[in-house]
mmCIF file as Biopython writes it, N, C-alpha, C and O atoms, coordinates in Angstrom:
data_model
#
loop_
_atom_site.group_PDB
_atom_site.id
_atom_site.type_symbol
_atom_site.label_atom_id
_atom_site.label_alt_id
_atom_site.label_comp_id
_atom_site.label_asym_id
_atom_site.label_entity_id
_atom_site.label_seq_id
_atom_site.pdbx_PDB_ins_code
_atom_site.Cartn_x
_atom_site.Cartn_y
_atom_site.Cartn_z
_atom_site.occupancy
_atom_site.B_iso_or_equiv
_atom_site.auth_seq_id
_atom_site.auth_asym_id
_atom_site.pdbx_PDB_model_num
ATOM 1   N N  . MET A ? 1  ? -27.936 114.703 61.536 1.0 0.0 1  A 1 
ATOM 2   C CA . MET A ? 1  ? -27.775 113.239 60.724 1.0 0.0 1  A 1 
ATOM 3   C C  . MET A ? 1  ? -26.453 114.033 60.246 1.0 0.0 1  A 1 
ATOM 4   O O  . MET A ? 1  ? -25.386 113.967 60.857 1.0 0.0 1  A 1 
ATOM 5   N N  . LYS A ? 2  ? -26.753 115.136 58.544 1.0 0.0 2  A 1 
ATOM 6   C CA . LYS A ? 2  ? -25.699 115.751 58.315 1.0 0.0 2  A 1 
ATOM 7   C C  . LYS A ? 2  ? -24.171 115.578 58.529 1.0 0.0 2  A 1 
ATOM 8   O O  . LYS A ? 2  ? -23.258 115.414 57.719 1.0 0.0 2  A 1 
ATOM 9   N N  . ALA A ? 3  ? -24.193 115.679 60.067 1.0 0.0 3  A 1 
ATOM 10  C CA . ALA A ? 3  ? -22.712 116.211 60.897 1.0 0.0 3  A 1 
ATOM 11  C C  . ALA A ? 3  ? -22.514 114.135 61.042 1.0 0.0 3  A 1 
ATOM 12  O O  . ALA A ? 3  ? -21.574 113.627 60.431 1.0 0.0 3  A 1 
ATOM 13  N N  . ILE A ? 4  ? -23.176 113.503 61.610 1.0 0.0 4  A 1 
ATOM 14  C CA . ILE A ? 4  ? -22.824 112.116 61.358 1.0 0.0 4  A 1 
ATOM 15  C C  . ILE A ? 4  ? -21.965 112.017 59.918 1.0 0.0 4  A 1 
ATOM 16  O O  . ILE A ? 4  ? -20.783 112.001 60.262 1.0 0.0 4  A 1 
ATOM 17  N N  . LEU A ? 5  ? -22.016 111.971 58.986 1.0 0.0 5  A 1 
ATOM 18  C CA . LEU A ? 5  ? -22.182 111.385 57.680 1.0 0.0 5  A 1 
ATOM 19  C C  . LEU A ? 5  ? -20.274 112.598 56.943 1.0 0.0 5  A 1 
ATOM 20  O O  . LEU A ? 5  ? -19.427 112.225 56.131 1.0 0.0 5  A 1 
ATOM 21  N N  . VAL A ? 6  ? -20.361 114.005 57.754 1.0 0.0 6  A 1 
ATOM 22  C CA . VAL A ? 6  ? -19.309 114.598 58.072 1.0 0.0 6  A 1 
ATOM 23  C C  . VAL A ? 6  ? -17.908 113.687 58.535 1.0 0.0 6  A 1 
ATOM 24  O O  . VAL A ? 6  ? -16.830 113.383 58.024 1.0 0.0 6  A 1 
ATOM 25  N N  . PHE A ? 7  ? -18.861 113.384 60.238 1.0 0.0 7  A 1 
ATOM 26  C CA . PHE A ? 7  ? -17.964 112.906 60.543 1.0 0.0 7  A 1 
ATOM 27  C C  . PHE A ? 7  ? -17.351 111.641 60.228 1.0 0.0 7  A 1 
ATOM 28  O O  . PHE A ? 7  ? -16.124 111.698 60.153 1.0 0.0 7  A 1 
ATOM 29  N N  . ILE A ? 8  ? -18.275 109.653 59.868 1.0 0.0 8  A 1 
ATOM 30  C CA . ILE A ? 8  ? -17.819 109.410 59.340 1.0 0.0 8  A 1 
ATOM 31  C C  . ILE A ? 8  ? -17.431 109.502 57.949 1.0 0.0 8  A 1 
ATOM 32  O O  . ILE A ? 8  ? -16.827 108.665 57.277 1.0 0.0 8  A 1 
ATOM 33  N N  . GLY A ? 9  ? -17.862 110.633 57.620 1.0 0.0 9  A 1 
ATOM 34  C CA . GLY A ? 9  ? -16.550 110.295 56.050 1.0 0.0 9  A 1 
ATOM 35  C C  . GLY A ? 9  ? -15.049 111.198 56.786 1.0 0.0 9  A 1 
ATOM 36  O O  . GLY A ? 9  ? -14.073 110.455 56.681 1.0 0.0 9  A 1 
ATOM 37  N N  . TRP A ? 10 ? -14.646 112.669 57.522 1.0 0.0 10 A 1 
ATOM 38  C CA . TRP A ? 10 ? -13.222 112.430 58.052 1.0 0.0 10 A 1 
ATOM 39  C C  . TRP A ? 10 ? -12.418 111.219 58.394 1.0 0.0 10 A 1 
ATOM 40  O O  . TRP A ? 10 ? -11.298 110.956 57.958 1.0 0.0 10 A 1 
ATOM 41  N N  . LEU A ? 11 ? -13.586 110.071 59.761 1.0 0.0 11 A 1 
ATOM 42  C CA . LEU A ? 11 ? -13.203 108.987 59.897 1.0 0.0 11 A 1 
ATOM 43  C C  . LEU A ? 11 ? -12.265 108.401 58.326 1.0 0.0 11 A 1 
ATOM 44  O O  . LEU A ? 11 ? -11.061 108.628 58.453 1.0 0.0 11 A 1 
ATOM 45  N N  . ILE A ? 12 ? -12.474 108.014 57.543 1.0 0.0 12 A 1 
ATOM 46  C CA . ILE A ? 12 ? -12.624 107.269 56.802 1.0 0.0 12 A 1 
ATOM 47  C C  . ILE A ? 12 ? -11.424 108.112 55.887 1.0 0.0 12 A 1 
ATOM 48  O O  . ILE A ? 12 ? -10.326 107.612 55.642 1.0 0.0 12 A 1 
ATOM 49  N N  . LEU A ? 13 ? -11.728 109.101 55.559 1.0 0.0 13 A 1 
ATOM 50  C CA . LEU A ? 13 ? -10.691 110.239 55.296 1.0 0.0 13 A 1 
ATOM 51  C C  . LEU A ? 13 ? -8.962  110.072 55.914 1.0 0.0 13 A 1 
ATOM 52  O O  . LEU A ? 13 ? -7.919  109.948 55.273 1.0 0.0 13 A 1 
ATOM 53  N N  . MET A ? 14 ? -9.248  110.144 57.690 1.0 0.0 14 A 1 
ATOM 54  C CA . MET A ? 14 ? -7.893  109.412 58.951 1.0 0.0 14 A 1 
ATOM 55  C C  . MET A ? 14 ? -7.378  108.074 58.509 1.0 0.0 14 A 1 
ATOM 56  O O  . MET A ? 14 ? -6.228  107.677 58.322 1.0 0.0 14 A 1 
ATOM 57  N N  . VAL A ? 15 ? -8.854  107.334 58.364 1.0 0.0 15 A 1 
ATOM 58  C CA . VAL A ? 15 ? -7.717  106.267 58.015 1.0 0.0 15 A 1 
ATOM 59  C C  . VAL A ? 15 ? -6.958  105.477 56.394 1.0 0.0 15 A 1 
ATOM 60  O O  . VAL A ? 15 ? -6.176  104.568 56.114 1.0 0.0 15 A 1 
ATOM 61  N N  . LEU A ? 16 ? -8.195  107.012 55.330 1.0 0.0 16 A 1 
ATOM 62  C CA . LEU A ? 16 ? -6.570  106.602 54.330 1.0 0.0 16 A 1 
ATOM 63  C C  . LEU A ? 16 ? -5.872  107.917 54.479 1.0 0.0 16 A 1 
ATOM 64  O O  . LEU A ? 16 ? -5.352  108.022 53.368 1.0 0.0 16 A 1 
ATOM 65  N N  . CYS A ? 17 ? -5.487  109.129 55.241 1.0 0.0 17 A 1 
ATOM 66  C CA . CYS A ? 17 ? -4.448  109.896 54.661 1.0 0.0 17 A 1 
ATOM 67  C C  . CYS A ? 17 ? -4.840  110.277 55.522 1.0 0.0 17 A 1 
ATOM 68  O O  . CYS A ? 17 ? -6.042  110.327 55.781 1.0 0.0 17 A 1 
ATOM 69  N N  . TRP A ? 18 ? -3.799  110.716 56.326 1.0 0.0 18 A 1 
ATOM 70  C CA . TRP A ? 18 ? -4.366  110.696 58.397 1.0 0.0 18 A 1 
ATOM 71  C C  . TRP A ? 18 ? -3.643  112.513 57.982 1.0 0.0 18 A 1 
ATOM 72  O O  . TRP A ? 18 ? -4.337  113.529 57.961 1.0 0.0 18 A 1 
ATOM 73  N N  . PRO A ? 19 ? -2.277  112.465 57.728 1.0 0.0 19 A 1 
ATOM 74  C CA . PRO A ? 19 ? -1.942  113.852 57.297 1.0 0.0 19 A 1 
ATOM 75  C C  . PRO A ? 19 ? -2.608  114.584 56.842 1.0 0.0 19 A 1 
ATOM 76  O O  . PRO A ? 19 ? -2.699  115.755 57.209 1.0 0.0 19 A 1 
ATOM 77  N N  . LEU A ? 20 ? -3.518  113.825 55.510 1.0 0.0 20 A 1 
ATOM 78  C CA . LEU A ? 20 ? -4.351  114.939 55.112 1.0 0.0 20 A 1 
ATOM 79  C C  . LEU A ? 20 ? -5.671  115.368 55.882 1.0 0.0 20 A 1 
ATOM 80  O O  . LEU A ? 20 ? -6.326  116.322 55.461 1.0 0.0 20 A 1 
ATOM 81  N N  . ALA A ? 21 ? -6.256  114.305 57.580 1.0 0.0 21 A 1 
ATOM 82  C CA . ALA A ? 21 ? -7.086  114.967 57.677 1.0 0.0 21 A 1 
ATOM 83  C C  . ALA A ? 21 ? -7.089  115.428 59.059 1.0 0.0 21 A 1 
ATOM 84  O O  . ALA A ? 21 ? -8.048  115.652 59.797 1.0 0.0 21 A 1 
ATOM 85  N N  . ILE A ? 22 ? -6.070  115.511 59.233 1.0 0.0 22 A 1 
ATOM 86  C CA . ILE A ? 22 ? -5.463  116.847 60.289 1.0 0.0 22 A 1 
ATOM 87  C C  . ILE A ? 22 ? -4.802  118.036 60.191 1.0 0.0 22 A 1 
ATOM 88  O O  . ILE A ? 22 ? -4.267  118.641 61.120 1.0 0.0 22 A 1 
ATOM 89  N N  . LEU A ? 23 ? -4.864  118.448 58.716 1.0 0.0 23 A 1 
ATOM 90  C CA . LEU A ? 23 ? -4.700  119.186 58.335 1.0 0.0 23 A 1 
ATOM 91  C C  . LEU A ? 23 ? -6.123  119.551 58.145 1.0 0.0 23 A 1 
ATOM 92  O O  . LEU A ? 23 ? -6.547  120.543 58.738 1.0 0.0 23 A 1 
ATOM 93  N N  . ALA A ? 24 ? -6.920  118.845 57.370 1.0 0.0 24 A 1 
ATOM 94  C CA . ALA A ? 24 ? -8.190  119.430 57.540 1.0 0.0 24 A 1 
ATOM 95  C C  . ALA A ? 24 ? -8.762  120.068 58.785 1.0 0.0 24 A 1 
ATOM 96  O O  . ALA A ? 24 ? -9.494  121.052 58.673 1.0 0.0 24 A 1 
ATOM 97  N N  . LEU A ? 25 ? -8.449  119.530 60.026 1.0 0.0 25 A 1 
ATOM 98  C CA . LEU A ? 25 ? -9.158  119.326 61.063 1.0 0.0 25 A 1 
ATOM 99  C C  . LEU A ? 25 ? -8.287  120.991 61.886 1.0 0.0 25 A 1 
ATOM 100 O O  . LEU A ? 25 ? -8.506  121.669 62.889 1.0 0.0 25 A 1 
ATOM 101 N N  . VAL A ? 26 ? -7.597  121.014 61.108 1.0 0.0 26 A 1 
ATOM 102 C CA . VAL A ? 26 ? -5.937  122.024 61.570 1.0 0.0 26 A 1 
ATOM 103 C C  . VAL A ? 26 ? -7.158  123.294 60.842 1.0 0.0 26 A 1 
ATOM 104 O O  . VAL A ? 26 ? -7.740  124.104 61.564 1.0 0.0 26 A 1 
ATOM 105 N N  . LEU A ? 27 ? -7.280  123.250 59.881 1.0 0.0 27 A 1 
ATOM 106 C CA . LEU A ? 27 ? -7.326  124.696 59.318 1.0 0.0 27 A 1 
ATOM 107 C C  . LEU A ? 27 ? -9.379  124.366 58.996 1.0 0.0 27 A 1 
ATOM 108 O O  . LEU A ? 27 ? -9.439  124.609 57.790 1.0 0.0 27 A 1 
ATOM 109 N N  . TRP A ? 28 ? -9.789  124.261 59.119 1.0 0.0 28 A 1 
ATOM 110 C CA . TRP A ? 28 ? -11.912 124.433 59.474 1.0 0.0 28 A 1 
ATOM 111 C C  . TRP A ? 28 ? -11.805 125.989 59.952 1.0 0.0 28 A 1 
ATOM 112 O O  . TRP A ? 28 ? -12.281 127.082 59.646 1.0 0.0 28 A 1 
ATOM 113 N N  . PRO A ? 29 ? -10.991 125.487 60.782 1.0 0.0 29 A 1 
ATOM 114 C CA . PRO A ? 29 ? -11.183 126.795 61.468 1.0 0.0 29 A 1 
ATOM 115 C C  . PRO A ? 29 ? -11.552 128.092 60.872 1.0 0.0 29 A 1 
ATOM 116 O O  . PRO A ? 29 ? -12.496 128.866 60.712 1.0 0.0 29 A 1 
ATOM 117 N N  . VAL A ? 30 ? -9.551  127.802 60.485 1.0 0.0 30 A 1 
ATOM 118 C CA . VAL A ? 30 ? -9.338  129.262 59.628 1.0 0.0 30 A 1 
ATOM 119 C C  . VAL A ? 30 ? -10.416 130.426 57.864 1.0 0.0 30 A 1 
ATOM 120 O O  . VAL A ? 30 ? -10.567 131.425 57.161 1.0 0.0 30 A 1 
ATOM 121 N N  . VAL A ? 31 ? -10.922 128.373 58.461 1.0 0.0 31 A 1 
ATOM 122 C CA . VAL A ? 31 ? -12.048 128.794 56.581 1.0 0.0 31 A 1 
ATOM 123 C C  . VAL A ? 31 ? -12.916 129.942 56.785 1.0 0.0 31 A 1 
ATOM 124 O O  . VAL A ? 31 ? -13.245 130.925 56.121 1.0 0.0 31 A 1 
ATOM 125 N N  . LEU A ? 32 ? -13.344 129.158 58.715 1.0 0.0 32 A 1 
ATOM 126 C CA . LEU A ? 32 ? -14.875 129.613 58.902 1.0 0.0 32 A 1 
ATOM 127 C C  . LEU A ? 32 ? -14.584 130.812 59.044 1.0 0.0 32 A 1 
ATOM 128 O O  . LEU A ? 32 ? -15.445 131.448 58.436 1.0 0.0 32 A 1 
ATOM 129 N N  . LEU A ? 33 ? -13.784 131.562 59.548 1.0 0.0 33 A 1 
ATOM 130 C CA . LEU A ? 33 ? -13.358 133.057 60.050 1.0 0.0 33 A 1 
ATOM 131 C C  . LEU A ? 33 ? -12.987 132.859 58.460 1.0 0.0 33 A 1 
ATOM 132 O O  . LEU A ? 33 ? -14.004 132.468 57.885 1.0 0.0 33 A 1 
ATOM 133 N N  . ILE A ? 34 ? -11.954 132.985 57.609 1.0 0.0 34 A 1 
ATOM 134 C CA . ILE A ? 34 ? -12.488 134.092 56.370 1.0 0.0 34 A 1 
ATOM 135 C C  . ILE A ? 34 ? -14.040 133.529 55.396 1.0 0.0 34 A 1 
ATOM 136 O O  . ILE A ? 34 ? -14.329 133.992 54.293 1.0 0.0 34 A 1 
ATOM 137 N N  . SER A ? 35 ? -14.474 132.962 55.788 1.0 0.0 35 A 1 
ATOM 138 C CA . SER A ? 35 ? -15.783 132.789 55.691 1.0 0.0 35 A 1 
ATOM 139 C C  . SER A ? 35 ? -17.430 133.812 55.881 1.0 0.0 35 A 1 
ATOM 140 O O  . SER A ? 35 ? -18.548 133.915 55.374 1.0 0.0 35 A 1 
ATOM 141 N N  . ILE A ? 36 ? -16.739 134.277 56.761 1.0 0.0 36 A 1 
ATOM 142 C CA . ILE A ? 36 ? -17.659 135.436 57.813 1.0 0.0 36 A 1 
ATOM 143 C C  . ILE A ? 36 ? -17.382 136.346 57.587 1.0 0.0 36 A 1 
ATOM 144 O O  . ILE A ? 36 ? -18.323 136.968 58.080 1.0 0.0 36 A 1 
ATOM 145 N N  . PRO A ? 37 ? -16.097 137.813 56.743 1.0 0.0 37 A 1 
ATOM 146 C CA . PRO A ? 37 ? -16.263 138.495 56.232 1.0 0.0 37 A 1 
ATOM 147 C C  . PRO A ? 37 ? -16.800 139.088 54.477 1.0 0.0 37 A 1 
ATOM 148 O O  . PRO A ? 37 ? -17.068 140.203 54.031 1.0 0.0 37 A 1 
ATOM 149 N N  . LEU A ? 38 ? -16.757 137.238 53.670 1.0 0.0 38 A 1 
ATOM 150 C CA . LEU A ? 38 ? -17.652 137.018 52.335 1.0 0.0 38 A 1 
ATOM 151 C C  . LEU A ? 38 ? -18.719 137.038 52.697 1.0 0.0 38 A 1 
ATOM 152 O O  . LEU A ? 38 ? -19.462 137.759 52.030 1.0 0.0 38 A 1 
ATOM 153 N N  . SER A ? 39 ? -19.317 136.333 53.833 1.0 0.0 39 A 1 
ATOM 154 C CA . SER A ? 39 ? -20.601 135.930 54.196 1.0 0.0 39 A 1 
ATOM 155 C C  . SER A ? 39 ? -21.544 137.640 54.756 1.0 0.0 39 A 1 
ATOM 156 O O  . SER A ? 39 ? -22.639 137.621 55.319 1.0 0.0 39 A 1 
ATOM 157 N N  . ILE A ? 40 ? -20.920 138.688 54.478 1.0 0.0 40 A 1 
ATOM 158 C CA . ILE A ? 40 ? -21.394 140.289 54.951 1.0 0.0 40 A 1 
ATOM 159 C C  . ILE A ? 40 ? -20.957 140.612 53.646 1.0 0.0 40 A 1 
ATOM 160 O O  . ILE A ? 40 ? -21.807 140.860 52.790 1.0 0.0 40 A 1 
ATOM 161 N N  . ILE A ? 41 ? -20.003 140.638 53.429 1.0 0.0 41 A 1 
ATOM 162 C CA . ILE A ? 41 ? -20.653 141.420 52.503 1.0 0.0 41 A 1 
ATOM 163 C C  . ILE A ? 41 ? -21.658 140.524 51.140 1.0 0.0 41 A 1 
ATOM 164 O O  . ILE A ? 41 ? -22.400 141.245 50.473 1.0 0.0 41 A 1 
ATOM 165 N N  . GLY A ? 42 ? -21.630 139.451 50.907 1.0 0.0 42 A 1 
ATOM 166 C CA . GLY A ? 42 ? -22.740 139.468 50.075 1.0 0.0 42 A 1 
ATOM 167 C C  . GLY A ? 42 ? -24.232 139.244 50.361 1.0 0.0 42 A 1 
ATOM 168 O O  . GLY A ? 42 ? -25.142 138.750 49.694 1.0 0.0 42 A 1 
ATOM 169 N N  . ILE A ? 43 ? -24.145 139.888 51.832 1.0 0.0 43 A 1 
ATOM 170 C CA . ILE A ? 43 ? -25.927 140.468 51.979 1.0 0.0 43 A 1 
ATOM 171 C C  . ILE A ? 43 ? -25.853 141.471 51.330 1.0 0.0 43 A 1 
ATOM 172 O O  . ILE A ? 43 ? -26.428 141.697 50.265 1.0 0.0 43 A 1 
ATOM 173 N N  . GLY A ? 44 ? -24.822 142.459 52.173 1.0 0.0 44 A 1 
ATOM 174 C CA . GLY A ? 44 ? -24.613 144.288 51.542 1.0 0.0 44 A 1 
ATOM 175 C C  . GLY A ? 44 ? -24.645 144.253 50.012 1.0 0.0 44 A 1 
ATOM 176 O O  . GLY A ? 44 ? -24.949 145.200 49.286 1.0 0.0 44 A 1 
ATOM 177 N N  . VAL A ? 45 ? -24.181 142.661 49.519 1.0 0.0 45 A 1 
ATOM 178 C CA . VAL A ? 45 ? -24.538 143.240 47.480 1.0 0.0 45 A 1 
ATOM 179 C C  . VAL A ? 45 ? -25.815 142.462 47.060 1.0 0.0 45 A 1 
ATOM 180 O O  . VAL A ? 45 ? -26.349 142.713 45.980 1.0 0.0 45 A 1 
ATOM 181 N N  . GLY A ? 46 ? -26.354 141.435 47.979 1.0 0.0 46 A 1 
ATOM 182 C CA . GLY A ? 46 ? -28.159 141.733 47.603 1.0 0.0 46 A 1 
ATOM 183 C C  . GLY A ? 46 ? -29.218 142.547 48.104 1.0 0.0 46 A 1 
ATOM 184 O O  . GLY A ? 46 ? -30.350 142.831 47.711 1.0 0.0 46 A 1 
ATOM 185 N N  . ALA A ? 47 ? -28.221 142.958 49.495 1.0 0.0 47 A 1 
ATOM 186 C CA . ALA A ? 47 ? -29.194 144.639 49.694 1.0 0.0 47 A 1 
ATOM 187 C C  . ALA A ? 47 ? -29.205 145.495 47.825 1.0 0.0 47 A 1 
ATOM 188 O O  . ALA A ? 47 ? -29.894 145.659 46.818 1.0 0.0 47 A 1 
ATOM 189 N N  . ALA A ? 48 ? -27.751 145.812 48.511 1.0 0.0 48 A 1 
ATOM 190 C CA . ALA A ? 48 ? -27.054 146.664 46.484 1.0 0.0 48 A 1 
ATOM 191 C C  . ALA A ? 48 ? -28.545 146.606 45.930 1.0 0.0 48 A 1 
ATOM 192 O O  . ALA A ? 48 ? -29.517 147.334 46.129 1.0 0.0 48 A 1 
ATOM 193 N N  . LEU A ? 49 ? -28.403 145.744 45.348 1.0 0.0 49 A 1 
ATOM 194 C CA . LEU A ? 49 ? -29.302 144.479 44.602 1.0 0.0 49 A 1 
ATOM 195 C C  . LEU A ? 49 ? -31.060 145.014 44.801 1.0 0.0 49 A 1 
ATOM 196 O O  . LEU A ? 49 ? -31.646 145.581 43.878 1.0 0.0 49 A 1 
ATOM 197 N N  . ALA A ? 50 ? -31.602 144.774 45.892 1.0 0.0 50 A 1 
ATOM 198 C CA . ALA A ? 50 ? -32.760 145.294 46.049 1.0 0.0 50 A 1 
ATOM 199 C C  . ALA A ? 50 ? -32.883 146.401 45.906 1.0 0.0 50 A 1 
ATOM 200 O O  . ALA A ? 50 ? -33.581 147.027 45.109 1.0 0.0 50 A 1 
ATOM 201 N N  . LEU A ? 51 ? -32.068 146.792 46.834 1.0 0.0 51 A 1 
ATOM 202 C CA . LEU A ? 51 ? -32.738 148.706 46.643 1.0 0.0 51 A 1 
ATOM 203 C C  . LEU A ? 51 ? -32.657 149.523 45.354 1.0 0.0 51 A 1 
ATOM 204 O O  . LEU A ? 51 ? -33.088 150.675 45.337 1.0 0.0 51 A 1 
ATOM 205 N N  . LEU A ? 52 ? -31.707 148.526 43.460 1.0 0.0 52 A 1 
ATOM 206 C CA . LEU A ? 52 ? -31.784 149.282 43.405 1.0 0.0 52 A 1 
ATOM 207 C C  . LEU A ? 52 ? -31.877 149.267 42.049 1.0 0.0 52 A 1 
ATOM 208 O O  . LEU A ? 52 ? -31.531 149.988 41.113 1.0 0.0 52 A 1 
ATOM 209 N N  . LYS A ? 53 ? -33.013 147.208 42.378 1.0 0.0 53 A 1 
ATOM 210 C CA . LYS A ? 53 ? -34.664 146.878 41.810 1.0 0.0 53 A 1 
ATOM 211 C C  . LYS A ? 53 ? -35.650 147.694 41.948 1.0 0.0 53 A 1 
ATOM 212 O O  . LYS A ? 53 ? -36.311 148.145 41.012 1.0 0.0 53 A 1 
ATOM 213 N N  . ALA A ? 54 ? -35.858 148.005 43.443 1.0 0.0 54 A 1 
ATOM 214 C CA . ALA A ? 54 ? -36.127 148.524 43.978 1.0 0.0 54 A 1 
ATOM 215 C C  . ALA A ? 54 ? -37.005 150.704 43.487 1.0 0.0 54 A 1 
ATOM 216 O O  . ALA A ? 54 ? -38.108 151.248 43.431 1.0 0.0 54 A 1 
ATOM 217 N N  . LEU A ? 55 ? -35.496 151.070 43.279 1.0 0.0 55 A 1 
ATOM 218 C CA . LEU A ? 55 ? -35.517 151.858 42.596 1.0 0.0 55 A 1 
ATOM 219 C C  . LEU A ? 55 ? -36.802 152.626 41.742 1.0 0.0 55 A 1 
ATOM 220 O O  . LEU A ? 55 ? -37.703 153.461 41.831 1.0 0.0 55 A 1 
ATOM 221 N N  . LEU A ? 56 ? -35.804 151.175 40.423 1.0 0.0 56 A 1 
ATOM 222 C CA . LEU A ? 56 ? -35.439 151.227 39.130 1.0 0.0 56 A 1 
ATOM 223 C C  . LEU A ? 56 ? -37.420 150.267 38.991 1.0 0.0 56 A 1 
ATOM 224 O O  . LEU A ? 56 ? -38.137 150.422 38.002 1.0 0.0 56 A 1 
ATOM 225 N N  . TYR A ? 57 ? -37.736 149.589 39.949 1.0 0.0 57 A 1 
ATOM 226 C CA . TYR A ? 57 ? -39.708 148.986 39.331 1.0 0.0 57 A 1 
ATOM 227 C C  . TYR A ? 57 ? -40.404 150.327 40.135 1.0 0.0 57 A 1 
ATOM 228 O O  . TYR A ? 57 ? -41.528 150.112 40.588 1.0 0.0 57 A 1 
ATOM 229 N N  . LEU A ? 58 ? -39.624 152.195 40.429 1.0 0.0 58 A 1 
ATOM 230 C CA . LEU A ? 58 ? -41.388 153.011 40.858 1.0 0.0 58 A 1 
ATOM 231 C C  . LEU A ? 58 ? -41.787 152.574 39.978 1.0 0.0 58 A 1 
ATOM 232 O O  . LEU A ? 58 ? -42.366 151.587 39.525 1.0 0.0 58 A 1 
ATOM 233 N N  . PRO A ? 59 ? -41.257 153.782 39.690 1.0 0.0 59 A 1 
ATOM 234 C CA . PRO A ? 59 ? -42.727 154.465 38.118 1.0 0.0 59 A 1 
ATOM 235 C C  . PRO A ? 59 ? -43.289 152.953 38.460 1.0 0.0 59 A 1 
ATOM 236 O O  . PRO A ? 59 ? -43.886 152.242 39.268 1.0 0.0 59 A 1 
ATOM 237 N N  . ALA A ? 60 ? -43.013 152.987 37.941 1.0 0.0 60 A 1 
ATOM 238 C CA . ALA A ? 60 ? -44.395 151.334 37.044 1.0 0.0 60 A 1 
ATOM 239 C C  . ALA A ? 60 ? -44.601 150.421 39.040 1.0 0.0 60 A 1 
ATOM 240 O O  . ALA A ? 60 ? -44.415 149.236 39.319 1.0 0.0 60 A 1 
ATOM 241 N N  . ARG A ? 61 ? -44.835 151.063 39.572 1.0 0.0 61 A 1 
ATOM 242 C CA . ARG A ? 61 ? -44.863 150.391 40.688 1.0 0.0 61 A 1 
ATOM 243 C C  . ARG A ? 61 ? -45.674 151.741 40.936 1.0 0.0 61 A 1 
ATOM 244 O O  . ARG A ? 61 ? -45.591 152.006 42.135 1.0 0.0 61 A 1 
ATOM 245 N N  . ILE A ? 62 ? -46.176 152.374 40.481 1.0 0.0 62 A 1 
ATOM 246 C CA . ILE A ? 62 ? -46.097 154.392 40.748 1.0 0.0 62 A 1 
ATOM 247 C C  . ILE A ? 62 ? -48.260 154.675 40.069 1.0 0.0 62 A 1 
ATOM 248 O O  . ILE A ? 62 ? -49.376 155.020 40.458 1.0 0.0 62 A 1 
ATOM 249 N N  . LEU A ? 63 ? -47.477 154.185 38.875 1.0 0.0 63 A 1 
ATOM 250 C CA . LEU A ? 63 ? -48.782 153.932 38.085 1.0 0.0 63 A 1 
ATOM 251 C C  . LEU A ? 63 ? -50.010 153.278 37.973 1.0 0.0 63 A 1 
ATOM 252 O O  . LEU A ? 63 ? -51.077 153.484 37.395 1.0 0.0 63 A 1 
ATOM 253 N N  . GLY A ? 64 ? -49.513 152.392 38.735 1.0 0.0 64 A 1 
ATOM 254 C CA . GLY A ? 64 ? -50.307 150.173 39.298 1.0 0.0 64 A 1 
ATOM 255 C C  . GLY A ? 64 ? -50.086 149.609 38.243 1.0 0.0 64 A 1 
ATOM 256 O O  . GLY A ? 64 ? -50.832 149.087 37.415 1.0 0.0 64 A 1 
ATOM 257 N N  . HIS A ? 65 ? -48.734 149.769 38.321 1.0 0.0 65 A 1 
ATOM 258 C CA . HIS A ? 65 ? -48.727 147.786 37.623 1.0 0.0 65 A 1 
ATOM 259 C C  . HIS A ? 65 ? -48.689 147.470 38.686 1.0 0.0 65 A 1 
ATOM 260 O O  . HIS A ? 65 ? -48.359 148.182 39.634 1.0 0.0 65 A 1 
ATOM 261 N N  . ARG A ? 66 ? -49.159 145.866 38.731 1.0 0.0 66 A 1 
ATOM 262 C CA . ARG A ? 66 ? -49.106 145.083 39.686 1.0 0.0 66 A 1 
ATOM 263 C C  . ARG A ? 66 ? -48.270 143.529 38.679 1.0 0.0 66 A 1 
ATOM 264 O O  . ARG A ? 66 ? -48.720 142.907 37.717 1.0 0.0 66 A 1 
ATOM 265 N N  . ALA A ? 67 ? -47.298 143.405 39.243 1.0 0.0 67 A 1 
ATOM 266 C CA . ALA A ? 67 ? -46.873 141.861 37.981 1.0 0.0 67 A 1 
ATOM 267 C C  . ALA A ? 67 ? -47.415 141.102 39.233 1.0 0.0 67 A 1 
ATOM 268 O O  . ALA A ? 67 ? -47.478 139.873 39.230 1.0 0.0 67 A 1 
#
């Protein structure tokens, strides 16, 4: 359903301003290629923060505190 709405939105943009629609169609793969490394960095930062949280809560877990 979301893909249909995106396609209809693109068709409306094509009718209203066709150069912008063509530019969006051409640049979409570039945007996807740029977003791949950023998502990998986000996964790495999330993992590092989870490790830091586990290390900070380790003494409480060893002493038996349950959240």
